[in-house]
DOKOLPA-284541 format. One record per atom (N, C-alpha, C, O): atom name; chain; residue in one letter; x negated, y negated, z negated; residue number from 1. Coordinates in steps of 0.02 Angstrom, whole numbers. Each point is the difference from the previous one (the first is absolute). Example, Ala and Ser with C-alpha at 12.3 -4.5 7.8 and 13.67 -1.06 7.14 Angstrom:
# DOKOLPA-284541
{torke 'N' 'A' 'a' {-660 284 -390} 1}
{torke 'CA' 'A' 'a' {45 -59 0} 1}
{torke 'C' 'A' 'a' {-45 -60 0} 1}
{torke 'O' 'A' 'a' {-52 1 -33} 1}
{torke 'N' 'A' 's' {70 -54 69} 2}
{torke 'CA' 'A' 's' {-42 -59 -3} 2}
{torke 'C' 'A' 's' {39 -55 -37} 2}
{torke 'O' 'A' 's' {-25 -55 -8} 2}
This chain:
# DOKOLPA-284541
{torke 'N' 'A' 'x' {-5597 -5710 -8801} 1}
{torke 'CA' 'A' 'x' {33 -28 34} 1}
{torke 'C' 'A' 'x' {21 86 79} 1}
{torke 'O' 'A' 'x' {43 41 14} 1}
{torke 'N' 'A' 'x' {-121 -67 11} 2}
{torke 'CA' 'A' 'x' {21 66 52} 2}
{torke 'C' 'A' 'x' {-5 55 -21} 2}
{torke 'O' 'A' 'x' {19 45 38} 2}
{torke 'N' 'A' 'x' {-46 -24 -111} 3}
{torke 'CA' 'A' 'x' {19 61 -22} 3}
{torke 'C' 'A' 'x' {56 10 -14} 3}
{torke 'O' 'A' 'x' {16 58 11} 3}
{torke 'N' 'A' 'x' {21 -88 -29} 4}
{torke 'CA' 'A' 'x' {58 1 -21} 4}
{torke 'C' 'A' 'x' {44 34 49} 4}
{torke 'O' 'A' 'x' {24 57 -1} 4}
{torke 'N' 'A' 'x' {-18 -115 50} 5}
{torke 'CA' 'A' 'x' {56 29 85} 5}
{torke 'C' 'A' 'x' {-46 43 -8} 5}
{torke 'O' 'A' 'x' {19 19 -55} 5}
{torke 'N' 'A' 'x' {-76 20 67} 6}
{torke 'CA' 'A' 'x' {-12 58 28} 6}
{torke 'C' 'A' 'x' {3 60 -45} 6}
{torke 'O' 'A' 'x' {-8 57 20} 6}
{torke 'N' 'A' 'x' {20 -72 -73} 7}
{torke 'CA' 'A' 'x' {31 76 -46} 7}
{torke 'C' 'A' 'x' {93 4 26} 7}
{torke 'O' 'A' 'x' {38 46 15} 7}
{torke 'N' 'A' 'x' {-31 -109 -20} 8}
{torke 'CA' 'A' 'x' {90 -3 20} 8}
{torke 'C' 'A' 'x' {15 30 46} 8}
{torke 'O' 'A' 'x' {38 48 -2} 8}
{torke 'N' 'A' 'x' {-81 -81 83} 9}
{torke 'CA' 'A' 'x' {3 51 24} 9}
{torke 'C' 'A' 'x' {-8 50 24} 9}
{torke 'O' 'A' 'x' {25 18 54} 9}
{torke 'N' 'A' 'x' {-68 23 -97} 10}
{torke 'CA' 'A' 'x' {-10 73 -33} 10}
{torke 'C' 'A' 'x' {36 59 8} 10}
{torke 'O' 'A' 'x' {15 49 34} 10}
{torke 'N' 'A' 'x' {-5 -117 -133} 11}
{torke 'CA' 'A' 'x' {61 60 -9} 11}
{torke 'C' 'A' 'x' {58 -4 47} 11}
{torke 'O' 'A' 'x' {30 54 3} 11}
{torke 'N' 'A' 'x' {-2 -105 40} 12}
{torke 'CA' 'A' 'x' {91 1 28} 12}
{torke 'C' 'A' 'x' {-31 50 29} 12}
{torke 'O' 'A' 'x' {33 51 -5} 12}
{torke 'N' 'A' 'x' {-100 -42 42} 13}
{torke 'CA' 'A' 'x' {-8 58 72} 13}
{torke 'C' 'A' 'x' {-15 70 -16} 13}
{torke 'O' 'A' 'x' {-25 47 30} 13}
{torke 'N' 'A' 'x' {56 -59 -97} 14}
{torke 'CA' 'A' 'x' {-16 54 -25} 14}
{torke 'C' 'A' 'x' {63 59 -22} 14}
{torke 'O' 'A' 'x' {11 59 10} 14}
{torke 'N' 'A' 'x' {20 -119 -45} 15}
{torke 'CA' 'A' 'x' {75 6 -10} 15}
{torke 'C' 'A' 'x' {43 25 62} 15}
{torke 'O' 'A' 'x' {40 47 -2} 15}
{torke 'N' 'A' 'x' {-58 -89 61} 16}
{torke 'CA' 'A' 'x' {45 18 73} 16}
{torke 'C' 'A' 'x' {-8 42 12} 16}
{torke 'O' 'A' 'x' {41 34 31} 16}
{torke 'N' 'A' 'x' {-129 -4 -56} 17}
{torke 'CA' 'A' 'x' {11 70 34} 17}
{torke 'C' 'A' 'x' {27 81 -33} 17}
{torke 'O' 'A' 'x' {16 54 23} 17}
{torke 'N' 'A' 'x' {-27 -95 -114} 18}
{torke 'CA' 'A' 'x' {26 75 -29} 18}
{torke 'C' 'A' 'x' {87 -20 32} 18}
{torke 'O' 'A' 'x' {21 55 15} 18}
{torke 'N' 'A' 'x' {25 -99 0} 19}
{torke 'CA' 'A' 'x' {45 -3 -8} 19}
{torke 'C' 'A' 'x' {39 14 61} 19}
{torke 'O' 'A' 'x' {61 -6 -4} 19}
{torke 'N' 'A' 'x' {-97 29 78} 20}
{torke 'CA' 'A' 'x' {21 12 65} 20}
{torke 'C' 'A' 'x' {-12 84 -24} 20}
{torke 'O' 'A' 'x' {31 45 28} 20}
{torke 'N' 'A' 'x' {-71 -33 -74} 21}
{torke 'CA' 'A' 'x' {-8 65 -16} 21}
{torke 'C' 'A' 'x' {69 46 -17} 21}
{torke 'O' 'A' 'x' {15 58 12} 21}
{torke 'N' 'A' 'x' {25 -121 -52} 22}
{torke 'CA' 'A' 'x' {28 55 -23} 22}
{torke 'C' 'A' 'x' {71 15 18} 22}
{torke 'O' 'A' 'x' {48 28 -26} 22}
{torke 'N' 'A' 'x' {-64 -59 86} 23}
{torke 'CA' 'A' 'x' {84 11 49} 23}
{torke 'C' 'A' 'x' {85 14 -50} 23}
{torke 'O' 'A' 'x' {18 -6 -59} 23}
{torke 'N' 'A' 'x' {9 24 121} 24}
{torke 'CA' 'A' 'x' {66 26 -46} 24}
{torke 'C' 'A' 'x' {9 58 32} 24}
{torke 'O' 'A' 'x' {-6 6 61} 24}
{torke 'N' 'A' 'x' {20 40 -98} 25}
{torke 'CA' 'A' 'x' {26 72 11} 25}
{torke 'C' 'A' 'x' {77 16 34} 25}
{torke 'O' 'A' 'x' {15 42 42} 25}
{torke 'N' 'A' 'x' {22 -86 -73} 26}
{torke 'CA' 'A' 'x' {77 6 49} 26}
{torke 'C' 'A' 'x' {-24 -5 67} 26}
{torke 'O' 'A' 'x' {0 41 45} 26}
{torke 'N' 'A' 'x' {-25 -114 -49} 27}
{torke 'CA' 'A' 'x' {-24 -46 95} 27}
{torke 'C' 'A' 'x' {-27 92 58} 27}
{torke 'O' 'A' 'x' {10 24 55} 27}
{torke 'N' 'A' 'x' {-44 -9 -115} 28}
{torke 'CA' 'A' 'x' {-64 48 30} 28}
{torke 'C' 'A' 'x' {48 52 17} 28}
{torke 'O' 'A' 'x' {-5 23 57} 28}
{torke 'N' 'A' 'x' {55 2 -98} 29}
{torke 'CA' 'A' 'x' {36 41 12} 29}
{torke 'C' 'A' 'x' {31 14 86} 29}
{torke 'O' 'A' 'x' {4 44 43} 29}
{torke 'N' 'A' 'x' {8 -92 -51} 30}
{torke 'CA' 'A' 'x' {4 -45 85} 30}
{torke 'C' 'A' 'x' {-65 22 58} 30}
{torke 'O' 'A' 'x' {-2 50 37} 30}
{torke 'N' 'A' 'x' {-27 -82 -42} 31}
{torke 'CA' 'A' 'x' {-50 -32 26} 31}
{torke 'C' 'A' 'x' {-16 98 31} 31}
{torke 'O' 'A' 'x' {-3 27 55} 31}
{torke 'N' 'A' 'x' {-4 -8 -119} 32}
{torke 'CA' 'A' 'x' {-15 92 13} 32}
{torke 'C' 'A' 'x' {41 59 50} 32}
{torke 'O' 'A' 'x' {-12 60 12} 32}
{torke 'N' 'A' 'x' {50 -92 3} 33}
{torke 'CA' 'A' 'x' {61 -11 55} 33}
{torke 'C' 'A' 'x' {-73 26 88} 33}
{torke 'O' 'A' 'x' {-2 53 30} 33}
{torke 'N' 'A' 'x' {-29 -100 -23} 34}
{torke 'CA' 'A' 'x' {-37 -4 52} 34}
{torke 'C' 'A' 'x' {-64 72 4} 34}
{torke 'O' 'A' 'x' {-27 25 49} 34}
{torke 'N' 'A' 'x' {21 -11 -115} 35}
{torke 'CA' 'A' 'x' {-49 87 -32} 35}
{torke 'C' 'A' 'x' {32 54 -18} 35}
{torke 'O' 'A' 'x' {-27 47 -29} 35}
{torke 'N' 'A' 'x' {105 -49 51} 36}
{torke 'CA' 'A' 'x' {9 77 -42} 36}
{torke 'C' 'A' 'x' {38 27 74} 36}
{torke 'O' 'A' 'x' {53 32 -3} 36}
{torke 'N' 'A' 'x' {-82 -46 65} 37}
{torke 'CA' 'A' 'x' {3 37 69} 37}
{torke 'C' 'A' 'x' {-80 50 -12} 37}
{torke 'O' 'A' 'x' {-11 53 29} 37}
{torke 'N' 'A' 'x' {-26 -79 -68} 38}
{torke 'CA' 'A' 'x' {-70 62 -7} 38}
{torke 'C' 'A' 'x' {-64 16 -66} 38}
{torke 'O' 'A' 'x' {-57 20 -13} 38}
{torke 'N' 'A' 'x' {160 -62 -29} 39}
{torke 'CA' 'A' 'x' {-47 7 -86} 39}
{torke 'C' 'A' 'x' {52 19 -23} 39}
{torke 'O' 'A' 'x' {54 -14 27} 39}
{torke 'N' 'A' 'x' {-60 55 -90} 40}
{torke 'CA' 'A' 'x' {80 -31 -32} 40}
{torke 'C' 'A' 'x' {-35 24 -108} 40}
{torke 'O' 'A' 'x' {-38 43 -21} 40}
{torke 'N' 'A' 'x' {80 -98 -15} 41}
{torke 'CA' 'A' 'x' {-4 5 -72} 41}
{torke 'C' 'A' 'x' {66 23 -26} 41}
{torke 'O' 'A' 'x' {54 10 29} 41}
{torke 'N' 'A' 'x' {-75 -5 -96} 42}
{torke 'CA' 'A' 'x' {72 31 -55} 42}
{torke 'C' 'A' 'x' {3 76 -15} 42}
{torke 'O' 'A' 'x' {-41 40 23} 42}
{torke 'N' 'A' 'x' {61 -33 -38} 43}
{torke 'CA' 'A' 'x' {24 72 -33} 43}
{torke 'C' 'A' 'x' {-8 50 47} 43}
{torke 'O' 'A' 'x' {27 -17 53} 43}
{torke 'N' 'A' 'x' {-57 81 -50} 44}
{torke 'CA' 'A' 'x' {-28 53 58} 44}
{torke 'C' 'A' 'x' {-9 -37 78} 44}
{torke 'O' 'A' 'x' {10 27 54} 44}
{torke 'N' 'A' 'x' {-30 -84 -65} 45}
{torke 'CA' 'A' 'x' {-66 -34 67} 45}
{torke 'C' 'A' 'x' {-16 58 14} 45}
{torke 'O' 'A' 'x' {0 46 -41} 45}
{torke 'N' 'A' 'x' {-13 -42 90} 46}
{torke 'CA' 'A' 'x' {-66 50 65} 46}
{torke 'C' 'A' 'x' {-16 -42 38} 46}
{torke 'O' 'A' 'x' {31 -50 19} 46}
{torke 'N' 'A' 'x' {-83 69 -8} 47}
{torke 'CA' 'A' 'x' {-57 -13 72} 47}
{torke 'C' 'A' 'x' {40 -3 58} 47}
{torke 'O' 'A' 'x' {39 48 5} 47}
{torke 'N' 'A' 'x' {-36 -89 41} 48}
{torke 'CA' 'A' 'x' {16 -21 65} 48}
{torke 'C' 'A' 'x' {-56 4 37} 48}
{torke 'O' 'A' 'x' {-53 28 -14} 48}
{torke 'N' 'A' 'x' {77 -73 86} 49}
{torke 'CA' 'A' 'x' {-71 -9 13} 49}
{torke 'C' 'A' 'x' {-72 -30 -16} 49}
{torke 'O' 'A' 'x' {-56 13 22} 49}
{torke 'N' 'A' 'x' {86 -73 -82} 50}
{torke 'CA' 'A' 'x' {-48 -15 -31} 50}
{torke 'C' 'A' 'x' {37 40 -85} 50}
{torke 'O' 'A' 'x' {55 19 -20} 50}
{torke 'N' 'A' 'x' {-120 -22 -5} 51}
{torke 'CA' 'A' 'x' {-1 -10 -91} 51}
{torke 'C' 'A' 'x' {73 -31 -35} 51}
{torke 'O' 'A' 'x' {24 -55 10} 51}
{torke 'N' 'A' 'x' {2 106 -53} 52}
{torke 'CA' 'A' 'x' {53 -21 -60} 52}
{torke 'C' 'A' 'x' {-51 -51 -21} 52}
{torke 'O' 'A' 'x' {-59 -6 17} 52}
{torke 'N' 'A' 'x' {102 -40 -69} 53}
{torke 'CA' 'A' 'x' {-61 -65 -10} 53}
{torke 'C' 'A' 'x' {26 -3 -81} 53}
{torke 'O' 'A' 'x' {-18 -43 -40} 53}
{torke 'N' 'A' 'x' {55 87 28} 54}
{torke 'CA' 'A' 'x' {27 -19 -111} 54}
{torke 'C' 'A' 'x' {-89 28 -19} 54}
{torke 'O' 'A' 'x' {-36 50 1} 54}
{torke 'N' 'A' 'x' {34 -102 -14} 55}
{torke 'CA' 'A' 'x' {-60 -26 -70} 55}
{torke 'C' 'A' 'x' {-68 -18 55} 55}
{torke 'O' 'A' 'x' {-57 -4 -22} 55}
{torke 'N' 'A' 'x' {70 -4 74} 56}
{torke 'CA' 'A' 'x' {-32 -56 47} 56}
{torke 'C' 'A' 'x' {-58 -60 -49} 56}
{torke 'O' 'A' 'x' {-59 -11 15} 56}
{torke 'N' 'A' 'x' {92 -16 -65} 57}
{torke 'CA' 'A' 'x' {-30 -59 -19} 57}
{torke 'C' 'A' 'x' {-17 46 -37} 57}
{torke 'O' 'A' 'x' {31 48 -22} 57}
{torke 'N' 'A' 'x' {-128 -79 9} 58}
{torke 'CA' 'A' 'x' {-39 42 -21} 58}
{torke 'C' 'A' 'x' {-32 47 22} 58}
{torke 'O' 'A' 'x' {-56 19 -17} 58}
{torke 'N' 'A' 'x' {107 10 74} 59}
{torke 'CA' 'A' 'x' {-50 104 -8} 59}
{torke 'C' 'A' 'x' {-74 -34 63} 59}
{torke 'O' 'A' 'x' {-14 -49 34} 59}
{torke 'N' 'A' 'x' {-13 123 -56} 60}
{torke 'CA' 'A' 'x' {-64 4 48} 60}
{torke 'C' 'A' 'x' {25 -23 84} 60}
{torke 'O' 'A' 'x' {44 39 17} 60}
{torke 'N' 'A' 'x' {-55 -73 19} 61}
{torke 'CA' 'A' 'x' {8 -10 62} 61}
{torke 'C' 'A' 'x' {-18 83 38} 61}
{torke 'O' 'A' 'x' {-49 30 -22} 61}
{torke 'N' 'A' 'x' {91 2 79} 62}
{torke 'CA' 'A' 'x' {13 56 27} 62}
{torke 'C' 'A' 'x' {-36 70 -47} 62}
{torke 'O' 'A' 'x' {-48 36 15} 62}
{torke 'N' 'A' 'x' {96 -35 -81} 63}
{torke 'CA' 'A' 'x' {-4 33 -27} 63}
{torke 'C' 'A' 'x' {49 52 -26} 63}
{torke 'O' 'A' 'x' {-12 38 -47} 63}
{torke 'N' 'A' 'x' {53 -39 74} 64}
{torke 'CA' 'A' 'x' {67 7 -10} 64}
{torke 'C' 'A' 'x' {22 95 31} 64}
{torke 'O' 'A' 'x' {8 18 58} 64}
{torke 'N' 'A' 'x' {-5 19 -114} 65}
{torke 'CA' 'A' 'x' {-7 68 46} 65}
{torke 'C' 'A' 'x' {39 42 59} 65}
{torke 'O' 'A' 'x' {61 -2 5} 65}
{torke 'N' 'A' 'x' {-96 33 29} 66}
{torke 'CA' 'A' 'x' {74 26 48} 66}
{torke 'C' 'A' 'x' {-28 -71 62} 66}
{torke 'O' 'A' 'x' {-36 8 49} 66}
{torke 'N' 'A' 'x' {50 -36 -59} 67}
{torke 'CA' 'A' 'x' {-5 -41 70} 67}
{torke 'C' 'A' 'x' {-54 -20 28} 67}
{torke 'O' 'A' 'x' {-42 -13 -43} 67}
{torke 'N' 'A' 'x' {17 0 113} 68}
{torke 'CA' 'A' 'x' {-71 12 30} 68}
{torke 'C' 'A' 'x' {-7 -76 15} 68}
{torke 'O' 'A' 'x' {53 -13 29} 68}
{torke 'N' 'A' 'x' {-83 -37 -33} 69}
{torke 'CA' 'A' 'x' {-17 -56 0} 69}
{torke 'C' 'A' 'x' {-61 9 74} 69}
{torke 'O' 'A' 'x' {-37 41 26} 69}
{torke 'N' 'A' 'x' {72 -141 -12} 70}
{torke 'CA' 'A' 'x' {-82 1 55} 70}
{torke 'C' 'A' 'x' {-42 1 -47} 70}
{torke 'O' 'A' 'x' {0 -4 -61} 70}
{torke 'N' 'A' 'x' {-63 14 134} 71}
{torke 'CA' 'A' 'x' {-52 -2 -48} 71}
{torke 'C' 'A' 'x' {-30 -110 -17} 71}
{torke 'O' 'A' 'x' {-40 -13 -46} 71}
{torke 'N' 'A' 'x' {56 -17 70} 72}
{torke 'CA' 'A' 'x' {24 -85 -17} 72}
{torke 'C' 'A' 'x' {1 4 -52} 72}
{torke 'O' 'A' 'x' {-41 -35 -29} 72}
{torke 'N' 'A' 'x' {96 84 -20} 73}
{torke 'CA' 'A' 'x' {23 -36 -64} 73}
{torke 'C' 'A' 'x' {-36 65 -32} 73}
{torke 'O' 'A' 'x' {-25 -19 -53} 73}
{torke 'N' 'A' 'x' {13 75 62} 74}
{torke 'CA' 'A' 'x' {-60 12 -63} 74}
{torke 'C' 'A' 'x' {-56 -19 9} 74}
{torke 'O' 'A' 'x' {-40 -6 -47} 74}
{torke 'N' 'A' 'x' {23 -9 115} 75}
{torke 'CA' 'A' 'x' {-77 -63 -15} 75}
{torke 'C' 'A' 'x' {24 -62 -37} 75}
{torke 'O' 'A' 'x' {-50 -26 -25} 75}
{torke 'N' 'A' 'x' {96 -3 14} 76}
{torke 'CA' 'A' 'x' {22 -43 -31} 76}
{torke 'C' 'A' 'x' {23 37 -76} 76}
{torke 'O' 'A' 'x' {41 -37 -27} 76}
{torke 'N' 'A' 'x' {-45 55 14} 77}
{torke 'CA' 'A' 'x' {5 40 -51} 77}
{torke 'C' 'A' 'x' {-68 -14 -57} 77}
{torke 'O' 'A' 'x' {-7 -30 -54} 77}
{torke 'N' 'A' 'x' {-38 74 104} 78}
{torke 'CA' 'A' 'x' {-62 8 -13} 78}
{torke 'C' 'A' 'x' {-17 -65 -29} 78}
{torke 'O' 'A' 'x' {-36 -5 -50} 78}
{torke 'N' 'A' 'x' {66 -55 87} 79}
{torke 'CA' 'A' 'x' {-31 -77 -4} 79}
{torke 'C' 'A' 'x' {54 -34 -41} 79}
{torke 'O' 'A' 'x' {-36 -18 -48} 79}
{torke 'N' 'A' 'x' {89 -1 35} 80}
{torke 'CA' 'A' 'x' {51 -3 -42} 80}
{torke 'C' 'A' 'x' {-24 15 -41} 80}
{torke 'O' 'A' 'x' {-50 -25 -26} 80}
{torke 'N' 'A' 'x' {100 100 1} 81}
{torke 'CA' 'A' 'x' {27 -4 -71} 81}
{torke 'C' 'A' 'x' {70 40 27} 81}
{torke 'O' 'A' 'x' {28 40 37} 81}
{torke 'N' 'A' 'x' {-27 -82 -82} 82}
{torke 'CA' 'A' 'x' {99 1 -18} 82}
{torke 'C' 'A' 'x' {25 -53 41} 82}
{torke 'O' 'A' 'x' {-39 -38 29} 82}
{torke 'N' 'A' 'x' {109 33 -23} 83}
{torke 'CA' 'A' 'x' {59 -12 2} 83}
{torke 'C' 'A' 'x' {7 -64 -33} 83}
{torke 'O' 'A' 'x' {59 -8 -15} 83}
{torke 'N' 'A' 'x' {-102 -49 -4} 84}
{torke 'CA' 'A' 'x' {20 -75 -27} 84}
{torke 'C' 'A' 'x' {76 -20 37} 84}
{torke 'O' 'A' 'x' {32 25 47} 84}
{torke 'N' 'A' 'x' {-23 -79 -91} 85}
{torke 'CA' 'A' 'x' {61 -34 19} 85}
{torke 'C' 'A' 'x' {-34 -42 57} 85}
{torke 'O' 'A' 'x' {37 -15 47} 85}
{torke 'N' 'A' 'x' {-91 -3 -45} 86}
{torke 'CA' 'A' 'x' {-53 -44 27} 86}
{torke 'C' 'A' 'x' {-9 46 72} 86}
{torke 'O' 'A' 'x' {26 -21 51} 86}
{torke 'N' 'A' 'x' {-57 74 -49} 87}
{torke 'CA' 'A' 'x' {-19 38 54} 87}
{torke 'C' 'A' 'x' {75 18 20} 87}
{torke 'O' 'A' 'x' {7 -25 55} 87}
{torke 'N' 'A' 'x' {52 57 -73} 88}
{torke 'CA' 'A' 'x' {36 13 34} 88}
{torke 'C' 'A' 'x' {42 -74 30} 88}
{torke 'O' 'A' 'x' {53 12 29} 88}
{torke 'N' 'A' 'x' {-67 -61 -33} 89}
{torke 'CA' 'A' 'x' {31 -83 21} 89}
{torke 'C' 'A' 'x' {-40 19 59} 89}
{torke 'O' 'A' 'x' {32 20 49} 89}
{torke 'N' 'A' 'x' {-104 -25 -46} 90}
{torke 'CA' 'A' 'x' {-23 0 71} 90}
{torke 'C' 'A' 'x' {1 42 26} 90}
{torke 'O' 'A' 'x' {20 -25 52} 90}
{torke 'N' 'A' 'x' {-28 105 -34} 91}
{torke 'CA' 'A' 'x' {25 64 -4} 91}
{torke 'C' 'A' 'x' {74 -26 52} 91}
{torke 'O' 'A' 'x' {-7 4 61} 91}
{torke 'N' 'A' 'x' {55 -23 -82} 92}
{torke 'CA' 'A' 'x' {85 5 35} 92}
{torke 'C' 'A' 'x' {-22 -84 30} 92}
{torke 'O' 'A' 'x' {33 -8 51} 92}
{torke 'N' 'A' 'x' {-71 -45 -62} 93}
{torke 'CA' 'A' 'x' {10 -52 14} 93}
{torke 'C' 'A' 'x' {-43 14 90} 93}
{torke 'O' 'A' 'x' {-26 -46 31} 93}
{torke 'N' 'A' 'x' {29 120 -4} 94}
{torke 'CA' 'A' 'x' {-31 -1 65} 94}
{torke 'C' 'A' 'x' {-46 40 -16} 94}
{torke 'O' 'A' 'x' {-55 -24 -16} 94}
{torke 'N' 'A' 'x' {65 101 15} 95}
{torke 'CA' 'A' 'x' {-3 72 5} 95}
{torke 'C' 'A' 'x' {-58 -7 63} 95}
{torke 'O' 'A' 'x' {-29 -48 -26} 95}
{torke 'N' 'A' 'x' {8 55 62} 96}
{torke 'CA' 'A' 'x' {-54 42 65} 96}
{torke 'C' 'A' 'x' {-42 -70 -12} 96}
{torke 'O' 'A' 'x' {-60 10 10} 96}
{torke 'N' 'A' 'x' {74 -73 -29} 97}
{torke 'CA' 'A' 'x' {-70 -12 -33} 97}
{torke 'C' 'A' 'x' {-22 -6 -70} 97}
{torke 'O' 'A' 'x' {-54 -28 -13} 97}
{torke 'N' 'A' 'x' {90 50 -27} 98}
{torke 'CA' 'A' 'x' {-32 12 -69} 98}
{torke 'C' 'A' 'x' {-69 64 -5} 98}
{torke 'O' 'A' 'x' {-56 5 -24} 98}
{torke 'N' 'A' 'x' {123 52 78} 99}
{torke 'CA' 'A' 'x' {-6 58 0} 99}
{torke 'C' 'A' 'x' {-38 24 80} 99}
{torke 'O' 'A' 'x' {20 53 25} 99}
{torke 'N' 'A' 'x' {-52 -77 -2} 100}
{torke 'CA' 'A' 'x' {-21 49 68} 100}
{torke 'C' 'A' 'x' {12 15 12} 100}
{torke 'O' 'A' 'x' {23 23 -53} 100}
{torke 'N' 'A' 'x' {11 23 106} 101}
{torke 'CA' 'A' 'x' {16 72 17} 101}
{torke 'C' 'A' 'x' {39 19 -60} 101}
{torke 'O' 'A' 'x' {-28 48 -26} 101}
{torke 'N' 'A' 'x' {85 -67 -9} 102}
{torke 'CA' 'A' 'x' {43 42 -39} 102}
{torke 'C' 'A' 'x' {52 32 46} 102}
{torke 'O' 'A' 'x' {-5 -2 62} 102}
{torke 'N' 'A' 'x' {43 24 -86} 103}
{torke 'CA' 'A' 'x' {50 49 54} 103}
{torke 'C' 'A' 'x' {38 -55 -26} 103}
{torke 'O' 'A' 'x' {-14 -48 37} 103}
{torke 'N' 'A' 'x' {47 33 -73} 104}
{torke 'CA' 'A' 'x' {46 -76 -14} 104}
{torke 'C' 'A' 'x' {15 -35 49} 104}
{torke 'O' 'A' 'x' {-33 -51 8} 104}
{torke 'N' 'A' 'x' {73 62 29} 105}
{torke 'CA' 'A' 'x' {26 -66 35} 105}
{torke 'C' 'A' 'x' {66 -61 -23} 105}
{torke 'O' 'A' 'x' {18 -48 34} 105}
{torke 'N' 'A' 'x' {-1 61 -78} 106}
{torke 'CA' 'A' 'x' {36 -44 -17} 106}
{torke 'C' 'A' 'x' {-33 -97 8} 106}
{torke 'O' 'A' 'x' {-16 -19 -56} 106}
{torke 'N' 'A' 'x' {7 -25 99} 107}
{torke 'CA' 'A' 'x' {-34 -58 10} 107}
{torke 'C' 'A' 'x' {6 -53 -49} 107}
{torke 'O' 'A' 'x' {-21 -57 8} 107}
{torke 'N' 'A' 'x' {64 91 -83} 108}
{torke 'CA' 'A' 'x' {-33 -44 -54} 108}
{torke 'C' 'A' 'x' {68 -70 -41} 108}
{torke 'O' 'A' 'x' {49 -25 28} 108}
{torke 'N' 'A' 'x' {-59 21 -56} 109}
{torke 'CA' 'A' 'x' {52 -39 -31} 109}
{torke 'C' 'A' 'x' {-45 -80 -26} 109}
{torke 'O' 'A' 'x' {-24 -17 -53} 109}
{torke 'N' 'A' 'x' {30 -15 121} 110}
{torke 'CA' 'A' 'x' {-40 -56 -28} 110}
{torke 'C' 'A' 'x' {38 -81 -27} 110}
{torke 'O' 'A' 'x' {-22 -50 27} 110}
{torke 'N' 'A' 'x' {58 46 -60} 111}
{torke 'CA' 'A' 'x' {18 -18 -48} 111}
{torke 'C' 'A' 'x' {-21 27 -56} 111}
{torke 'O' 'A' 'x' {13 57 -17} 111}
{torke 'N' 'A' 'x' {-71 -129 -39} 112}
{torke 'CA' 'A' 'x' {-12 40 -67} 112}
{torke 'C' 'A' 'x' {34 13 -52} 112}
{torke 'O' 'A' 'x' {-17 35 -48} 112}
{torke 'N' 'A' 'x' {103 -85 63} 113}
{torke 'CA' 'A' 'x' {62 45 -73} 113}
{torke 'C' 'A' 'x' {22 43 28} 113}
{torke 'O' 'A' 'x' {59 6 -16} 113}
{torke 'N' 'A' 'x' {-86 54 77} 114}
{torke 'CA' 'A' 'x' {35 31 -13} 114}
{torke 'C' 'A' 'x' {-61 50 2} 114}
{torke 'O' 'A' 'x' {15 46 -38} 114}
{torke 'N' 'A' 'x' {-44 -40 51} 115}
{torke 'CA' 'A' 'x' {-75 36 -16} 115}
{torke 'C' 'A' 'x' {18 22 -77} 115}
{torke 'O' 'A' 'x' {8 56 -24} 115}
{torke 'N' 'A' 'x' {-5 -136 -11} 116}
{torke 'CA' 'A' 'x' {-1 31 -81} 116}
{torke 'C' 'A' 'x' {91 24 -26} 116}
{torke 'O' 'A' 'x' {23 20 -53} 116}
{torke 'N' 'A' 'x' {7 -37 122} 117}
{torke 'CA' 'A' 'x' {61 25 -56} 117}
{torke 'C' 'A' 'x' {-13 97 24} 117}
{torke 'O' 'A' 'x' {13 44 -41} 117}
{torke 'N' 'A' 'x' {-39 -30 108} 118}
{torke 'CA' 'A' 'x' {11 90 -13} 118}
{torke 'C' 'A' 'x' {-41 28 -30} 118}
{torke 'O' 'A' 'x' {-3 61 9} 118}
{torke 'N' 'A' 'x' {-37 -86 -46} 119}
{torke 'CA' 'A' 'x' {-48 16 -48} 119}
{torke 'C' 'A' 'x' {23 -16 -69} 119}
{torke 'O' 'A' 'x' {-19 44 -39} 119}
{torke 'N' 'A' 'x' {55 -94 9} 120}
{torke 'CA' 'A' 'x' {39 19 -42} 120}
{torke 'C' 'A' 'x' {45 58 -1} 120}
{torke 'O' 'A' 'x' {14 46 -39} 120}
{torke 'N' 'A' 'x' {1 -62 89} 121}
{torke 'CA' 'A' 'x' {77 66 17} 121}
{torke 'C' 'A' 'x' {-46 64 -25} 121}
{torke 'O' 'A' 'x' {3 29 -54} 121}
{torke 'N' 'A' 'x' {-59 -13 127} 122}
{torke 'CA' 'A' 'x' {-27 62 -4} 122}
{torke 'C' 'A' 'x' {-34 21 -104} 122}
{torke 'O' 'A' 'x' {1 56 -24} 122}
{torke 'N' 'A' 'x' {-21 -107 -8} 123}
{torke 'CA' 'A' 'x' {-18 -4 -47} 123}
{torke 'C' 'A' 'x' {15 34 -67} 123}
{torke 'O' 'A' 'x' {-30 25 -47} 123}
{torke 'N' 'A' 'x' {117 -42 77} 124}
{torke 'CA' 'A' 'x' {59 49 -74} 124}
{torke 'C' 'A' 'x' {-14 44 12} 124}
{torke 'O' 'A' 'x' {-26 22 -52} 124}
{torke 'N' 'A' 'x' {20 52 124} 125}
{torke 'CA' 'A' 'x' {-1 67 4} 125}
{torke 'C' 'A' 'x' {-99 9 -44} 125}
{torke 'O' 'A' 'x' {-54 -29 8} 125}
{torke 'N' 'A' 'x' {78 79 -47} 126}
{torke 'CA' 'A' 'x' {-46 29 -38} 126}
{torke 'C' 'A' 'x' {-15 70 58} 126}
{torke 'O' 'A' 'x' {31 6 53} 126}
{torke 'N' 'A' 'x' {-96 52 -81} 127}
{torke 'CA' 'A' 'x' {-7 61 55} 127}
{torke 'C' 'A' 'x' {46 31 -49} 127}
{torke 'O' 'A' 'x' {21 57 10} 127}
């Protein structure tokens, strides 16, 4: 009986994690307005204060040609590899805590659903 309860609890917690990672791209477009001062996406996107974000989901961290990344992100790249949805969510929650020394001055997105939504939106743009 206890094993069945534990198995059900584990399954529910895994399902909840998957659901939160999916996000709503339409809502994410609205959340991304907070990012537009420093980042661009879409056709013709170019680097600004921050790098353009086409293809960011799955892209190697600090790997976009022509952008000067901080040492903090270069070190993070060696440690973490690529921008998975999970890594992006952790970074976007509080960038300066996640990558100490990053040049990114944005305070972060505190709400989990906003992070999931903006990641879903970013995932619609390929390189």
